[in-house]
Every structure is written in C-alpha cells, then in structure tokens.
ZAMARGU-4260 file (C-alpha; in steps of 0.2 Angstrom, whole numbers, plus 5000, padded with zeros to 4 digits):
<rodrens>
0) 6016/5484/5813 | 6032/5476/5812 | 6048/5486/5815 | 6057/5490/5799 | 6074/5495/5794
5) 6075/5514/5795 | 6089/5518/5783 | 6087/5536/5776 | 6086/5554/5782 | 6069/5554/5773
10) 6056/5540/5776 | 6037/5539/5775 | 6022/5530/5782 | 6010/5526/5769 | 5996/5515/5763
15) 5995/5506/5747 | 5996/5516/5731 | 5982/5506/5723 | 5965/5512/5730 | 5949/5505/5724
20) 5933/5515/5723 | 5919/5513/5736 | 5930/5501/5746 | 5928/5499/5765 | 5937/5513/5775
25) 5946/5508/5790 | 5954/5518/5804 | 5970/5509/5803 | 5981/5516/5817 | 5984/5531/5828
30) 6003/5534/5828 | 6010/5546/5841 | 6025/5554/5834 | 6035/5564/5846 | 6052/5571/5848
35) 6058/5580/5864 | 6069/5595/5866 | 6085/5590/5876 | 6084/5606/5886 | 6066/5606/5892
40) 6058/5598/5906 | 6040/5599/5899 | 6032/5582/5901 | 6026/5573/5886 | 6008/5568/5887
45) 6006/5549/5886 | 5997/5543/5871 | 5984/5529/5872 | 5994/5514/5878 | 5984/5503/5867
50) 5990/5511/5851 | 6007/5507/5843 | 6019/5522/5843 | 6035/5529/5835 | 6047/5540/5844
55) 6060/5549/5834 | 6073/5559/5843 | 6077/5572/5830 | 6071/5589/5823 | 6055/5585/5814
60) 6045/5595/5801 | 6030/5588/5794 | 6017/5589/5781 | 6001/5579/5779 | 5988/5575/5767
65) 5975/5562/5770 | 5960/5557/5759 | 5948/5543/5758 | 5958/5536/5743 | 5976/5539/5748
70) 5986/5543/5763 | 6004/5549/5762 | 6012/5556/5777 | 6030/5561/5776 | 6042/5566/5790
75) 6059/5574/5784 | 6073/5572/5796 | 6086/5585/5796 | 6102/5580/5805 | 6113/5591/5816
80) 6098/5602/5821 | 6092/5606/5838 | 6079/5595/5844 | 6062/5603/5845 | 6046/5598/5855
85) 6032/5591/5844 | 6019/5580/5850 | 6004/5576/5839 | 5994/5561/5834 | 5995/5555/5816
90) 5980/5546/5809 | 5982/5535/5794 | 5967/5531/5784 | 5968/5514/5775 | 5957/5512/5759
95) 5968/5500/5749 | 5964/5483/5743 | 5978/5475/5753 | 5973/5484/5770 | 5991/5486/5773
100) 6002/5499/5781 | 6019/5500/5774 | 6035/5508/5781 | 6046/5513/5766 | 6064/5516/5769
105) 6078/5520/5757 | 6096/5523/5764 | 6104/5523/5781 | 6100/5534/5796 | 6114/5537/5807
110) 6114/5526/5823 | 6115/5542/5834 | 6098/5547/5828 | 6090/5530/5828 | 6077/5530/5842
115) 6063/5520/5834 | 6050/5509/5842 | 6036/5500/5833 | 6023/5489/5840 | 6018/5472/5834
120) 6009/5470/5818 | 5990/5473/5818 | 5978/5463/5808 | 5968/5476/5799 | 5957/5463/5791
125) 5949/5460/5808 | 5931/5465/5809 | 5934/5475/5825 | 5945/5487/5815 | 5932/5489/5800
130) 5922/5505/5800 | 5910/5503/5785 | 5907/5518/5774 | 5890/5524/5770 | 5894/5521/5752
135) 5895/5502/5755 | 5877/5501/5761 | 5861/5503/5750 | 5849/5517/5755 | 5831/5519/5752
140) 5833/5531/5738 | 5835/5550/5736 | 5822/5554/5750 | 5831/5544/5762 | 5848/5552/5757
145) 5841/5569/5760 | 5834/5564/5777 | 5851/5557/5783 | 5862/5570/5776 | 5866/5578/5793
150) 5874/5561/5798 | 5881/5555/5782 | 5899/5561/5786 | 5900/5549/5801 | 5902/5535/5788
155) 5921/5540/5785 | 5935/5549/5793 | 5937/5568/5789 | 5942/5569/5771 | 5956/5581/5774
160) 5965/5585/5789 | 5977/5599/5787 | 5984/5598/5805 | 5982/5586/5819 | 5986/5593/5836
165) 5992/5585/5852 | 5980/5582/5866 | 5990/5594/5878 | 5981/5603/5892 | 5983/5622/5890
170) 5989/5622/5872 | 5978/5633/5861 | 5972/5624/5845 | 5973/5633/5828 | 5956/5625/5825
175) 5945/5615/5837 | 5942/5603/5822 | 5960/5598/5821 | 5960/5587/5836 | 5954/5569/5835
180) 5953/5556/5848 | 5951/5539/5840 | 5942/5524/5848 | 5952/5510/5854 | 5950/5495/5843
185) 5948/5484/5858 | 5935/5495/5866 | 5925/5497/5850 | 5925/5478/5848 | 5915/5476/5864
190) 5904/5492/5862 | 5885/5491/5859 | 5888/5502/5843 | 5905/5497/5837 | 5907/5507/5821
195) 5900/5521/5811 | 5892/5508/5800 | 5882/5500/5814 | 5877/5517/5820 | 5871/5522/5803
200) 5861/5506/5801 | 5852/5509/5817 | 5850/5528/5814 | 5843/5526/5797 | 5830/5514/5803
205) 5825/5525/5818 | 5822/5539/5805 | 5814/5529/5791 | 5804/5518/5802 | 5802/5526/5819
210) 5787/5516/5824 | 5795/5500/5821 | 5812/5505/5828 | 5805/5511/5845 | 5791/5498/5846
215) 5805/5484/5845 | 5814/5493/5860 | 5798/5496/5870 | 5794/5478/5868 | 5809/5474/5880
220) 5799/5482/5894 | 5784/5476/5904 | 5767/5482/5898 | 5751/5477/5906 | 5743/5481/5889
225) 5752/5484/5873 | 5749/5501/5864 | 5738/5503/5850 | 5740/5511/5832 | 5748/5522/5827
230) 5763/5520/5838 | 5765/5539/5838 | 5756/5555/5833 | 5763/5572/5832 | 5760/5590/5826
235) 5775/5602/5828 | 5768/5616/5817 | 5758/5629/5825 | 5751/5634/5808 | 5742/5617/5807
240) 5734/5618/5824 | 5738/5613/5842 | 5755/5606/5846 | 5753/5588/5851 | 5765/5573/5854
245) 5760/5556/5859 | 5770/5540/5860 | 5763/5522/5864 | 5746/5529/5867 | 5735/5515/5875
250) 5749/5506/5881 | 5747/5502/5900 | 5763/5501/5911 | 5772/5507/5926 | 5790/5514/5927
255) 5793/5509/5945 | 5788/5491/5941 | 5800/5491/5926 | 5814/5499/5937 | 5812/5487/5952
260) 5800/5472/5950 | 5806/5468/5933 | 5824/5468/5938 | 5820/5457/5953 | 5810/5445/5943
265) 5826/5444/5931 | 5836/5438/5946 | 5844/5454/5951 | 5836/5456/5968 | 5852/5455/5978
270) 5862/5466/5966 | 5867/5483/5974 | 5855/5496/5967 | 5862/5511/5977 | 5879/5515/5985
275) 5876/5530/5996 | 5891/5541/6001 | 5887/5553/6015 | 5895/5570/6016 | 5907/5565/6030
280) 5921/5552/6026 | 5916/5535/6031 | 5898/5538/6032 | 5889/5526/6019 | 5875/5514/6016
285) 5869/5502/6002 | 5852/5496/5996 | 5850/5480/5985 | 5835/5480/5973 | 5825/5470/5985
290) 5828/5482/5999 | 5825/5497/5988 | 5808/5490/5983 | 5803/5487/6001 | 5807/5505/6005
295) 5798/5511/5990 | 5782/5501/5994 | 5782/5507/6012 | 5782/5525/6007 | 5769/5522/5993
300) 5758/5514/6006 | 5759/5529/6017 | 5755/5541/6003 | 5740/5531/5998 | 5735/5530/6017
305) 5735/5549/6018 | 5724/5551/6002 | 5737/5553/5988 | 5729/5546/5972 | 5734/5544/5954
310) 5737/5561/5946 | 5739/5570/5962 | 5755/5580/5964 | 5768/5577/5977 | 5782/5590/5980
315) 5799/5583/5985 | 5812/5595/5993 | 5826/5583/5998 | 5845/5583/5997 | 5854/5568/5989
320) 5849/5555/6002 | 5843/5538/5997 | 5826/5544/6002 | 5825/5555/5986 | 5825/5542/5973
325) 5814/5531/5985 | 5802/5546/5985 | 5802/5547/5966 | 5799/5529/5963 | 5785/5528/5977
330) 5776/5542/5968 | 5778/5533/5951 | 5772/5517/5959 | 5755/5524/5964 | 5753/5535/5948
335) 5756/5551/5958 | 5765/5565/5949 | 5781/5570/5958 | 5789/5587/5957 | 5806/5587/5964
340) 5812/5605/5969 | 5831/5607/5971 | 5835/5608/5989 | 5844/5624/5987 | 5830/5635/5981
345) 5824/5648/5992 | 5807/5648/6001 | 5800/5660/5989 | 5805/5649/5974 | 5798/5633/5983
350) 5782/5642/5987 | 5779/5647/5968 | 5780/5629/5964 | 5769/5623/5978 | 5756/5636/5972
355) 5757/5631/5954 | 5755/5612/5956 | 5745/5611/5973 | 5752/5596/5980 | 5744/5584/5993
360) 5760/5583/6003 | 5778/5590/6004 | 5792/5577/6007 | 5808/5585/6015 | 5821/5583/6029
365) 5826/5593/6043 | 5843/5598/6037 | 5858/5593/6027 | 5877/5596/6028 | 5885/5602/6012
370) 5903/5601/6016 | 5906/5610/6033 | 5890/5620/6031 | 5873/5615/6038 | 5857/5620/6028
375) 5841/5620/6037 | 5829/5614/6024 | 5814/5612/6036 | 5815/5631/6040 | 5814/5634/6021
380) 5799/5623/6019 | 5790/5631/6034 | 5792/5648/6026 | 5787/5642/6009 | 5771/5633/6016
385) 5766/5649/6026 | 5768/5659/6010 | 5759/5647/5999 | 5745/5647/6012 | 5743/5666/6010
390) 5741/5663/5991 | 5727/5651/5993 | 5737/5634/5993 | 5737/5625/6010 | 5747/5609/6012
395) 5741/5598/6026 | 5755/5586/6028 | 5774/5589/6028 | 5783/5572/6030 | 5800/5575/6037
400) 5815/5564/6037 | 5826/5566/6052 | 5844/5568/6045 | 5852/5568/6062 | 5870/5569/6055
405) 5865/5587/6051 | 5853/5591/6065 | 5845/5583/6080 | 5826/5580/6080 | 5825/5590/6096
410) 5832/5605/6087 | 5820/5605/6073 | 5806/5617/6072 | 5789/5609/6072 | 5771/5612/6067
415) 5760/5600/6077 | 5746/5592/6066 | 5755/5595/6050 | 5773/5589/6052 | 5776/5570/6053
420) 5793/5561/6056 | 5797/5550/6041 | 5805/5536/6052 | 5791/5536/6065 | 5777/5531/6053
425) 5785/5522/6038 | 5791/5507/6047 | 5773/5503/6051 | 5768/5500/6033 | 5769/5484/6023
430) 5784/5481/6011 | 5774/5477/5997 | 5762/5488/5987 | 5751/5485/5972 | 5756/5494/5956
435) 5744/5508/5949 | 5745/5504/5930 | 5745/5520/5920 | 5743/5524/5902 | 5759/5528/5892
440) 5753/5546/5891 | 5748/5549/5909 | 5760/5561/5918 | 5775/5555/5927 | 5783/5571/5934
445) 5783/5590/5934 | 5800/5598/5934 | 5801/5617/5935 | 5815/5626/5925 | 5826/5636/5936
450) 5833/5654/5932 | 5818/5660/5922 | 5810/5676/5925 | 5792/5677/5930 | 5782/5662/5933
455) 5792/5646/5933 | 5789/5634/5918 | 5782/5617/5924 | 5789/5605/5911 | 5778/5590/5910
460) 5784/5572/5906 | 5773/5557/5903 | 5777/5539/5907 | 5779/5527/5892 | 5790/5537/5880
465) 5800/5544/5893 | 5803/5527/5900 | 5809/5520/5884 | 5819/5534/5879 | 5829/5537/5895
470) 5833/5519/5896 | 5839/5518/5878 | 5850/5533/5879 | 5858/5528/5895 | 5862/5511/5888
475) 5870/5517/5872 | 5878/5534/5877 | 5887/5526/5891 | 5889/5509/5883 | 5882/5502/5899
480) 5886/5484/5904 | 5879/5474/5919 | 5895/5474/5928 | 5897/5493/5928 | 5896/5505/5943
485) 5889/5521/5938 | 5890/5538/5946 | 5882/5554/5940 | 5886/5569/5951 | 5870/5578/5947
490) 5856/5582/5960 | 5839/5574/5957 | 5832/5592/5958 | 5837/5594/5940 | 5833/5584/5925
495) 5849/5575/5924 | 5845/5567/5941 | 5828/5561/5935 | 5834/5553/5919 | 5852/5548/5923
500) 5852/5545/5942 | 5836/5537/5945 | 5826/5531/5930 | 5838/5528/5915 | 5850/5518/5926
505) 5838/5508/5936 | 5828/5503/5920 | 5844/5495/5915 | 5847/5487/5932 | 5862/5497/5935
510) 5872/5500/5952 | 5871/5519/5955 | 5882/5530/5967 | 5872/5543/5976 | 5883/5556/5984
515) 5876/5568/5998 | 5891/5580/6000 | 5902/5592/5990 | 5915/5587/5978 | 5929/5597/5986
520) 5925/5592/6004 | 5936/5588/6014 | 5947/5591/5998 | 5946/5591/5980 | 5951/5573/5978
525) 5935/5567/5985 | 5928/5562/5968 | 5942/5551/5965 | 5942/5544/5982 | 5924/5539/5979
530) 5928/5532/5962 | 5941/5520/5969 | 5930/5516/5984 | 5916/5509/5974 | 5926/5505/5958
535) 5916/5517/5948 | 5917/5513/5929 | 5906/5527/5922 | 5908/5544/5929 | 5896/5558/5922
540) 5898/5576/5928 | 5897/5594/5923 | 5910/5604/5914 | 5910/5617/5928 | 5916/5604/5940
545) 5929/5598/5928 | 5936/5615/5927 | 5935/5618/5946 | 5945/5602/5949 | 5957/5606/5935
550) 5961/5622/5943 | 5967/5613/5959 | 5980/5603/5949 | 5984/5586/5944 | 5991/5579/5960
555) 5974/5578/5968 | 5968/5567/5954 | 5984/5556/5951 | 5986/5551/5969 | 5971/5540/5966
560) 5971/5524/5955 | 5955/5527/5945 | 5959/5511/5936 | 5940/5506/5936 | 5935/5520/5925
565) 5931/5516/5907 | 5918/5530/5902 | 5918/5548/5906 | 5903/5560/5903 | 5899/5578/5902
570) 5883/5587/5904 | 5875/5604/5907 | 5884/5616/5895 | 5897/5615/5881 | 5913/5609/5888
575) 5928/5619/5881 | 5942/5609/5872 | 5955/5612/5885 | 5944/5606/5899 | 5939/5591/5888
580) 5958/5586/5885 | 5962/5588/5904 | 5947/5577/5908 | 5952/5564/5895 | 5971/5564/5899
585) 5972/5567/5918 | 5956/5559/5924 | 5954/5546/5911 | 5972/5542/5909 | 5970/5545/5890
590) 5960/5529/5889 | 5942/5533/5893 | 5930/5540/5879 | 5920/5555/5884 | 5901/5556/5881
595) 5899/5574/5879 | 5880/5575/5879 | 5868/5588/5873 | 5850/5589/5879 | 5838/5599/5890
600) 5825/5597/5903 | 5812/5598/5889 | 5820/5584/5879 | 5820/5571/5893 | 5836/5563/5887
605) 5851/5565/5876 | 5848/5572/5858 | 5866/5574/5852 | 5880/5563/5860 | 5895/5553/5856
610) 5893/5534/5856 | 5908/5527/5864 | 5919/5517/5852 | 5908/5521/5837 | 5918/5536/5829
615) 5932/5548/5833 | 5929/5562/5845 | 5933/5580/5844 | 5936/5589/5861 | 5922/5600/5864
620) 5910/5593/5851 | 5894/5583/5855 | 5897/5575/5838 | 5881/5567/5831 | 5862/5564/5834
625) 5855/5550/5845 | 5843/5537/5836 | 5827/5545/5831 | 5833/5563/5832 | 5834/5575/5817
630) 5844/5590/5822 | 5843/5605/5809 | 5852/5621/5810 | 5842/5636/5803 | 5845/5654/5799
635) 5835/5669/5806 | 5821/5665/5793 | 5820/5647/5798 | 5828/5640/5782 | 5838/5625/5785
640) 5857/5627/5782 | 5867/5614/5773 | 5885/5608/5776 | 5897/5618/5787 | 5887/5632/5795
645) 5881/5641/5811 | 5864/5645/5817 | 5849/5641/5827 | 5848/5623/5833 | 5831/5615/5830
650) 5824/5597/5829 | 5813/5591/5816 | 5800/5578/5821 | 5797/5571/5839 | 5806/5558/5849
655) 5798/5547/5863 | 5806/5557/5878 | 5800/5574/5872 | 5790/5584/5885 | 5771/5586/5881
660) 5767/5603/5888 | 5770/5616/5901 | 5759/5612/5916 | 5743/5623/5915 | 5750/5634/5901
665) 5750/5625/5884 | 5749/5642/5875 | 5766/5646/5883 | 5773/5629/5878 | 5768/5633/5860
670) 5775/5651/5860 | 5791/5647/5868 | 5796/5631/5859 | 5787/5630/5842 | 5782/5647/5836
675) 5799/5655/5832 | 5802/5642/5818 | 5785/5633/5814 | 5787/5615/5810 | 5802/5612/5822
680) 5806/5611/5841 | 5817/5626/5844 | 5830/5622/5857 | 5835/5640/5861 | 5853/5635/5858
685) 5865/5640/5844 | 5875/5627/5835 | 5889/5626/5823 | 5892/5611/5811 | 5909/5609/5805
690) 5915/5603/5788 | 5915/5585/5795 | 5897/5586/5801 | 5902/5587/5819 | 5890/5598/5830
695) 5897/5611/5842 | 5885/5619/5854 | 5888/5638/5856 | 5877/5641/5870 | 5860/5650/5872
700) 5856/5661/5858 | 5851/5674/5871 | 5870/5673/5877 | 5875/5681/5861 | 5884/5698/5861
705) 5882/5710/5847 | 5898/5720/5846 | 5899/5732/5831 | 5887/5721/5821 | 5897/5705/5825
710) 5887/5692/5834 | 5898/5683/5846 | 5893/5668/5856 | 5899/5670/5875 | 5904/5651/5875
715) 5916/5654/5860 | 5925/5668/5870 | 5925/5658/5886 | 5933/5643/5877 | 5946/5654/5870
720) 5950/5662/5888 | 5951/5645/5896 | 5963/5638/5883 | 5976/5650/5891 | 5986/5639/5902
725) 5984/5651/5917 | 5965/5652/5916 | 5955/5639/5925 | 5937/5646/5921 | 5929/5661/5913
730) 5911/5668/5911 | 5907/5681/5898 | 5893/5693/5898 | 5888/5708/5887 | 5887/5726/5894
735) 5882/5742/5886 | 5895/5751/5876 | 5893/5769/5869 | 5903/5765/5853 | 5901/5747/5849
740) 5883/5744/5856 | 5889/5730/5867 | 5905/5726/5875 | 5913/5710/5881 | 5915/5709/5900
745) 5924/5693/5906 | 5925/5686/5923 | 5941/5676/5924 | 5946/5663/5938 | 5965/5659/5937
750) 5974/5643/5941 | 5978/5641/5959 | 5993/5651/5964 | 5994/5662/5949 | 5994/5681/5954
755) 5984/5694/5946 | 5994/5706/5935 | 5991/5718/5920 | 6003/5707/5909 | 5992/5692/5912
760) 5977/5703/5908 | 5985/5708/5892 | 5990/5690/5888 | 5972/5684/5890 | 5965/5697/5879
765) 5978/5693/5866 | 5973/5674/5867 | 5955/5679/5862 | 5961/5690/5848 | 5972/5677/5841
770) 5959/5663/5842 | 5944/5672/5837 | 5949/5690/5831 | 5951/5707/5837 | 5932/5711/5837
775) 5930/5698/5850 | 5943/5704/5862 | 5936/5707/5880 | 5934/5725/5884 | 5936/5721/5903
780) 5944/5707/5912 | 5937/5706/5930 | 5947/5694/5942 | 5936/5681/5950 | 5941/5671/5964
785) 5926/5661/5961 | 5910/5662/5950 | 5892/5662/5957 | 5885/5645/5954 | 5871/5634/5960
790) 5874/5618/5969 | 5872/5609/5952 | 5887/5620/5945 | 5876/5631/5934 | 5884/5649/5933
795) 5871/5662/5937 | 5875/5674/5923 | 5860/5685/5928 | 5871/5690/5944 | 5886/5693/5933
800) 5877/5705/5921 | 5871/5715/5936 | 5889/5716/5943 | 5896/5720/5926 | 5884/5734/5923
805) 5885/5740/5942 | 5867/5737/5945 | 5871/5731/5963 | 5854/5735/5970 | 5846/5723/5957
810) 5856/5707/5961 | 5840/5698/5966 | 5839/5681/5975 | 5856/5673/5979 | 5850/5660/5991
815) 5852/5646/5978 | 5871/5649/5976 | 5883/5636/5983 | 5894/5650/5989 | 5884/5666/5991
820) 5900/5675/5998 | 5907/5674/5980 | 5896/5689/5975 | 5903/5700/5988 | 5921/5695/5983
825) 5917/5700/5965 | 5910/5716/5970 | 5925/5720/5980 | 5936/5716/5965 | 5926/5726/5952
830) 5938/5741/5951 | 5954/5731/5952
</rodrens>
C-alpha cells in the first residue's frame, strides 16, 4: 500500500464501492492501528512484522462494518484531545472487481498530528493472497451441501465483525470471537494447505469419497500386499448390531518398516532421527535413522529370542530415554502389542495393567532423575510384579536399562533369574531383524486411559489405519517440511507421545527432540534453551505448561532467540485465550501460527485442528475439522444442532485412526462411546460452535456445574479467571450448595510475586461476573501455590474435589503427581 497524502481530520480506509456478486474473497491486509498515551509506560504489543501498519498519534474513536460485499472502516480524528491507548487489528476484506485498497483523503491534517507510516504496495492479485470462497466452486448437489455445512463458513472471513481486539496478554475480551489472527501471506504461500479453498477441496473429497481419498494417501506407504475391497466398513449404531470399524482390511504392512526402513531406502539413513536431551544440562545424545534401526533390531531380536511372538503383549515402563521409542518400534517390528505405562504411575496402577494384558516381558529402567528428584522405577516395578503374581499373572522377564546418571547398578534391587540388564544382553544381538508383516487390522498397541474409576480402559489401536492417519495429521496440522526439527514435550506414556513423538513424525522422516527432564529445571527457561540448542522449528506442548511458564514472566523466554520457531502447537485441554495470546506473542514473537489441536486417546490423531496458513485463527478455538472427520453438536436428545450452538460433541462416521475396541471388554466400548447417541461416536466433551463456524471445546461434559439450573462449564469459568492479569492458572470444581444445588469452587494460582488479598479475591470474582454473568461467580476462591498435576501436566480434579468438599480421608492415590507436596499446601490454605 503506497503512502497517501493524509489531509483531513476525517479519513477512511476502504475497498472499491463496486462489488460484484460471487466474486473471489481475499483477505487483503491486516492493519495495526495504534495510538499511545503520552503519560503511560504500557508497552505496545508488536504486530506481525510482515504486515503493513499505520500508526496515528491522536485520540481515536472507531466504528467498523465489514461484509463480504463491502468494507468501510472509518477513524475520526479529534484534535486537541488527550491521546488514549488503543491497539487493535483492523481487517479489511476485499471483494471488489479491482482488488484494490484505497486511502481516501480530503483536507489537510495538521503537521503536529501527522505520524503516519505505510508499507509498500501489495499486489492483491497474487495467488498467494487469494482465499477462494465456497461459492466459487461447484458442489455435488444438495446432499453434498448438507454434509459440508459444518465447514462451509471457512470459505470466507466472518461476515460481520463488530469489534476486533488487540492481542494483549491479560486484557479481557468482550467476546472470544472478536479476536482474529490472520495468516501471514508468505507463510500461506508455502503451506501444504494454503487457503480455505484448498482445504475445502480436500475436505469435500474426504467426505464424499473417503475410500478414494484415504486410498490415495495410504498408497504413499509401503504395503507388502494391498488391501481389498471395500476400503473401509463401519457400524456406529448400536441399534443395528455390533459396533465395528475396519480400514484397509487385507492390506499387509508394518509400521516400523515404514518409520525406519522406508526412510533409509529413500536416502535418509544419515539424517538425525532423535536428538535426546538429558535431565542435566550438557547431557545429550543423537541417533540417525540408520543407528535407530540397528538399536531397534537388536531389541527385536532379543524379544524374539525369549519367546515374544506376534500378538503377544509387552509392557513398557520407561521414562523419556531413547530406549522408549526404540522399545515401541521393536515391538511393532515383530508384531508384538506394546502397552506403554507412564513412568509415574504407582505400583498398584502398573499391576492392574499387567494383570489385564498379561505381558510376556516388562521393559523398564532402574531409576530416572526428574529435575533434582530421583524416581526409583525398578522398585515400583518390583512391587507391581509381586502384586500381579498374587492375582495370577506371573511375568518371567524384567529387562532393565541401567540409567546410571540416576542410580548406579550396584544400588539397584535385583531379582535373580527374572531381572536382566539391558546393556549386558542387547549388544550380543544382530543389528538386522526380519519384519513381521501384519494385517492392517492387527493390533499395534494397548494404551490404558488414566484417571478413570474402577478397571482401567485398555484402548486398542490397530496398525494400518492408525499409521495412515497419524502420519497425515502430523504432516498437515504442523505443515511439516523435511528441514524441520520437531519437539513435542509429551511423554510416550500418553497417546500424544505415541502419535506425535514416535509414529507420526517418524513416518514422515522427521527429526524429533526427546527430553528426559523437567521444563522448569534448572530454571523455567529450559524449554527455550533446548529450542535454541537444536534449532527447533515446531514446538508442541500442553496449555498447562504454557500457563506455568507464563506465570514466571516474559524475561525467561525473551532472553533466548527462538528464531528457529515457525509453528507452535497446543494439546491436552482447551487453551484459554489469554494463554493463547501469550504463547503467540511472547513465545512465537507474533509470527508463529498455533495448531490448537483437539483429539483423544481413542481417536488416535487430531479431529479438529487449525491448518497453519489456511484460515484466520481465534485464540482458544480449535477451529475446523481435519480431513475425513464430521463433527456434530447434539442436544440431550441426540438431535443435531445447526449454526451457532452449544451441546455435546459427537462424530458422524469413522476415520482411519479410530480405536477399534476396549481390550477384553467390547460391551464397555459400545456402552461408553456409542450408546448415549446411537449412530455417533460420543466424545464425552462439550463444544460450542460460534456464528462463524469455529469450534470451541468447553471441557468434559462431566465437568459441568449445575448452579440454580444454570449449566456452567468449568473450562468457561477457568478461562474467565485466567483472563485476569494477576491470575496465572485456575481450576474449577463443583461442590454441594444448600441453596443452589451446586456451588463454584475455584483454585487460583497467582502470577509470581502477587500477594493474596481480599481485594484481589473480589476482583477475580468480578471478572467472572463481567465476562459470564453473576450466576457463574465463584462461591469460593482458594489460593493455590500450585495445582496437583501429573507429570504430563494433567490437573487431577478428583483431588481438588475432595479438598473442596473437605473429604480429606478420600484423596486416594497421589503417587502419579509431579509434586505430591502441593496437596498438603492446598489443605493448609483451605481456610485462608
């Protein structure tokens, strides 16, 4: 945009006044308009440096109307008024035949108020700026239109934006929907999915022709034998019989071969597969794809030698050493079914899983250091094996890796005849191992869900569909390129570590960072030290960690370069908008798109996720569904809701990565996931779809508090609390209330250095009243120096409910907590 002569107290930025119907809609520019108060030291958040900007030093009042057919945004300048602070992005939608932005000026603006900068002109006719509207493309008729209605809004920008807010950490939004972060045109130009039009083209085919769509992708992998017909079969309706999902049945393949051998055959044998970063500074290691294959084959040969065969279970209880993904891949290579148990679970929890799947062998290590703390894993395994033996399951072999940085071999408790040192035997085995070819529907792994009551649920994933789906979601959701260095902070004990530490990245031939330690050890700058050290370009983590680091302040982030970052990601729970904005602004320097992914252990891979570069993001929204996924929002009776709505999130139809059953309990599988709303997979999550079609996850439906008849999602209250500039993190639970039925009890962690006070407590409550309503105001604010979390960052709300209701003798097992001492701190502060 060329600089124009600004010559009037009143000027406008507008598009041509001659729109044409059904023309291509472009996101023309993002303009950051700001004025700053002369007497304030409040920093102005930098806009994306790739966008042109205008600065006007004056008092600004604004009004905006935007539509597909016309855009006219006017700023009235009043002279001789105090300068106020306004920082907000202004988005111009261009739908004119000329594809021009004009700056109209009329008469002279006094030189004293002329503080105007404009970037060079932008060619809006360039294809990289064109985001085709759905109206420009033919569809397959009315049926197709109905099936695609839940994504049709992605074809164009929001049709009416009443107010666009700045991306400023701590500022509460009038509405979450009023914040938009626009893709950088240069980024979009190189993205796998560069526009809404491209997304809709691919998405429509994935829904209208799932067999053809997924067959084309699956053909890019190695299959010993191609699948038969049909490509998939499904029944998701309990009224029609047994729930059954199959993809690529009859296809013969091996996921380990596709992760390792295929990449080596493609010439990537000397490429780094794993950068391993130890708990202590300066302790690290690397493995190339060639070296990784050698290690995998040695373990695979050992497992075969002790009698492990196709279909046998192997329990893996390891920390984030390189041996953990090695063990997973070794099992997959010989057709064994691995069950990784998070190395933080108690001996009782581990024993339950051993009894359920009856493994031939347990793989573990003697100990691990997590920050300054030593965790004696072998002791936990010993207790679990003793307990499982009492319950009829005897395991004859415990292969133990000697992690001598945490504990010397001589200090490790040992059971002769059962326990074997990993390093002592594996070096004797060959570095090549024949592949066990398996059917696409043969089991790959069992993963037991955590935090459930009663018997753990053994989620079973099979090989072919999971392989195709995790590889594809990784490629597109992170816009993966071969030059990327990728780091997911999750542990392989959870589904994220399966799909997006091991299988998804390695199926794409990626370089992966594996971190043994804690993100705040030796200080809270450790993550960014690792990012700079390995030139990490894709960083995927949990909102809990984001909020924790946010609490420590910006300086521990900004002291590091982070210039290598180009994509950020969020997983595990809905990320509240203020944490999203901090992640975007501070960690990503306002230049890295955030893939805020929604999925579950059961889904195998992402179901709803932004695709970087494809469409504008709204902080806190998971946006739109991935290819092949048909999300629907239903009411209590199972009726699908249209347009703007809130309800229960279900999925219509299957996708390749879906789990097939709960191990040994198919009836529970059907009852838990398919009986509540027959014909759909029920996620157990609540969801809101806004007027622009964006999806907002509101948390588990069992995390809903019924206050005087108002159903209030805990995530909504937590998001409001965290929007307060002095609140770092919050967790909300329901407690019995003699008048309202249930009351809202909020545990609040403050920003570092902020003292507790009654005034702050009142301010937090008022924040919730203002953003949601008086009915949602917390009845109690409980100060929390920290929250009880697992090592993966999951908040243990069961414990918070017990503390809130003063049922302290029913706290249960707290051994999986990263910091068990937090529970005593919360109890001590219960009456403060």
